[in-house]
Backbone as CSV, one residue per row, in Angstrom:
resi,resn,N_x,N_y,N_z,CA_x,CA_y,CA_z,C_x,C_y,C_z
1,UNK,0.820,-1.135,-0.003,-0.010,0.074,-0.004,0.875,1.255,-0.048
2,UNK,0.528,2.207,-0.853,1.270,3.437,-0.897,0.656,4.373,0.243
3,UNK,1.564,5.274,0.712,1.058,6.174,1.774,1.658,7.627,1.539
4,UNK,0.921,8.584,2.158,1.452,9.935,2.078,1.695,10.263,3.567
5,UNK,2.727,11.141,3.804,3.151,11.638,5.195,3.147,13.088,5.170
6,UNK,2.548,13.557,6.292,2.581,15.117,6.433,2.461,15.415,7.962
7,UNK,3.292,16.239,8.519,3.240,16.655,9.892,2.914,15.566,10.900
8,UNK,3.580,14.389,10.631,3.478,13.242,11.605,2.189,12.399,11.317
9,UNK,1.445,12.750,10.328,0.289,11.958,9.908,0.515,11.060,8.715
10,UNK,-0.056,9.901,8.651,0.147,8.918,7.539,-1.206,8.693,6.857
11,UNK,-1.239,8.900,5.507,-2.529,8.635,4.911,-2.344,7.581,3.888
12,UNK,-3.424,6.733,3.738,-3.470,5.681,2.803,-3.742,6.221,1.332
13,UNK,-3.404,5.468,0.363,-3.742,5.935,-1.060,-4.413,4.666,-1.681
14,UNK,-5.649,4.877,-2.099,-6.548,3.859,-2.642,-6.950,4.383,-4.022
15,UNK,-7.238,3.407,-4.978,-7.782,3.708,-6.338,-9.149,3.208,-6.342
16,UNK,-10.199,4.009,-6.875,-11.447,3.580,-7.049,-11.529,3.236,-8.616
17,UNK,-11.591,1.871,-8.879,-11.460,1.556,-10.305,-12.596,2.063,-11.310
18,UNK,-13.824,2.173,-10.808,-14.908,2.580,-11.653,-14.582,3.908,-12.335
19,UNK,-14.199,5.004,-11.559,-13.901,6.251,-12.054,-12.467,6.698,-12.033
20,UNK,-11.518,5.706,-11.755,-10.171,6.041,-11.523,-9.817,7.155,-10.734
21,UNK,-10.611,7.385,-9.683,-10.255,8.529,-8.789,-9.423,7.941,-7.719
22,UNK,-8.834,8.750,-6.916,-7.998,8.380,-5.736,-8.600,8.817,-4.412
23,UNK,-8.453,8.039,-3.423,-8.961,8.418,-2.054,-8.097,7.796,-1.010
24,UNK,-8.359,8.233,0.247,-7.618,7.730,1.298,-8.091,8.227,2.603
25,UNK,-7.498,7.776,3.630,-7.814,8.131,4.936,-6.561,8.146,5.829
26,UNK,-6.548,9.041,6.861,-5.408,9.079,7.834,-5.340,7.777,8.629
27,UNK,-4.290,7.118,8.673,-4.166,5.855,9.352,-3.753,6.001,10.793
28,UNK,-4.100,5.082,11.679,-3.423,4.993,13.034,-4.185,5.911,14.018
29,UNK,-5.296,6.507,13.720,-6.041,7.320,14.655,-6.953,6.376,15.577
30,UNK,-7.338,7.092,16.665,-8.332,6.339,17.465,-9.655,6.261,16.771
31,UNK,-10.563,5.333,17.265,-11.701,4.941,16.613,-12.793,6.089,16.429
32,UNK,-12.558,7.117,17.125,-13.492,8.277,17.133,-13.144,9.360,16.094
33,UNK,-11.981,9.173,15.537,-11.475,10.104,14.614,-11.343,9.559,13.161
34,UNK,-11.897,10.242,12.289,-11.863,9.834,10.805,-11.516,10.955,9.971
35,UNK,-10.351,10.968,9.276,-9.980,11.996,8.351,-9.795,11.403,6.971
36,UNK,-10.693,11.834,6.023,-10.641,11.319,4.629,-10.294,12.328,3.623
37,UNK,-9.796,11.993,2.368,-9.398,12.823,1.451,-9.499,12.156,0.064
38,UNK,-9.465,12.967,-0.946,-9.715,12.364,-2.352,-9.016,13.394,-3.354
39,UNK,-8.923,12.885,-4.592,-8.388,13.653,-5.667,-8.543,12.848,-7.025
40,UNK,-8.436,13.488,-8.082,-8.401,13.031,-9.444,-7.026,12.551,-9.855
41,UNK,-6.104,13.051,-9.155,-4.659,12.609,-9.501,-3.868,12.771,-8.342
42,UNK,-2.524,12.396,-8.321,-1.714,12.368,-7.069,-1.606,13.758,-6.564
43,UNK,-1.449,14.784,-7.476,-1.175,16.098,-6.931,-2.439,16.602,-6.148
44,UNK,-3.587,16.330,-6.607,-4.870,16.794,-6.061,-5.082,15.960,-4.794
45,UNK,-4.825,14.660,-4.753,-4.933,13.866,-3.555,-4.093,14.374,-2.487
46,UNK,-2.858,14.675,-2.810,-1.781,15.112,-1.820,-2.252,16.558,-1.239
47,UNK,-2.738,17.365,-2.148,-3.239,18.701,-1.652,-4.418,18.521,-0.689
48,UNK,-5.418,17.606,-1.052,-6.534,17.424,-0.114,-6.135,16.752,1.157
49,UNK,-5.113,15.809,1.120,-4.678,15.170,2.326,-3.979,16.332,3.212
50,UNK,-3.220,17.151,2.712,-2.558,18.156,3.543,-3.602,19.165,4.043
51,UNK,-4.606,19.462,3.270,-5.641,20.443,3.698,-6.467,19.770,4.805
52,UNK,-6.814,18.480,4.741,-7.543,17.788,5.712,-6.729,17.712,7.034
53,UNK,-5.522,17.448,7.017,-4.627,17.447,8.202,-4.583,18.731,8.894
54,UNK,-4.329,19.820,8.046,-4.349,21.167,8.486,-5.703,21.701,9.227
55,UNK,-6.765,21.178,8.567,-8.084,21.549,9.088,-8.253,20.830,10.433
56,UNK,-7.830,19.567,10.549,-7.940,18.783,11.765,-7.201,19.431,12.841
57,UNK,-6.020,19.821,12.630,-5.123,20.467,13.636,-5.661,21.697,14.068
58,UNK,-6.145,22.611,13.164,-6.773,23.934,13.473,-8.050,23.658,14.338
59,UNK,-8.867,22.651,13.975,-10.118,22.413,14.701,-9.800,21.971,16.099
60,UNK,-8.885,21.062,16.245,-8.446,20.582,17.544,-7.863,21.897,18.373
61,UNK,-7.078,22.688,17.793,-6.567,23.738,18.531,-7.552,24.776,19.081
62,UNK,-8.520,25.047,18.094,-9.587,26.081,18.325,-10.567,25.518,19.459
63,UNK,-10.690,24.178,19.491,-11.666,23.621,20.445,-11.052,22.896,21.709
64,UNK,-9.758,23.155,21.963,-9.051,22.657,23.115,-9.058,21.059,23.098
65,UNK,-8.977,20.374,21.941,-8.942,18.995,21.835,-7.608,18.643,21.514
66,UNK,-7.050,17.540,22.178,-5.647,17.139,21.933,-5.515,16.583,20.488
67,UNK,-4.502,16.956,19.774,-4.331,16.466,18.411,-3.637,15.083,18.509
68,UNK,-4.389,14.218,17.872,-3.866,12.810,17.931,-3.319,12.412,16.555
69,UNK,-2.036,12.104,16.508,-1.339,11.799,15.318,-1.331,10.345,15.067
70,UNK,-1.029,9.944,13.842,-0.940,8.555,13.356,-0.012,7.774,14.392
71,UNK,-0.376,6.544,14.715,0.555,5.684,15.452,1.647,5.276,14.612
72,UNK,2.820,5.187,15.078,3.958,4.733,14.366,4.123,3.194,14.475
């Protein structure tokens, strides 16, 4: 499996065969946290992954929630 890495988070890379789109989720988080991302190509997928991670970090910081990173 291919993965993306950003700010201590690891994201999976999956292919949807029907429309050849890419999608993934951040791996190794607790069962209450789900961060997903998608794109039509690797560049778009990577950008959406980074935006999703940045949004999650900002949301946690604004709401006093501990940021939980991917388990190593």
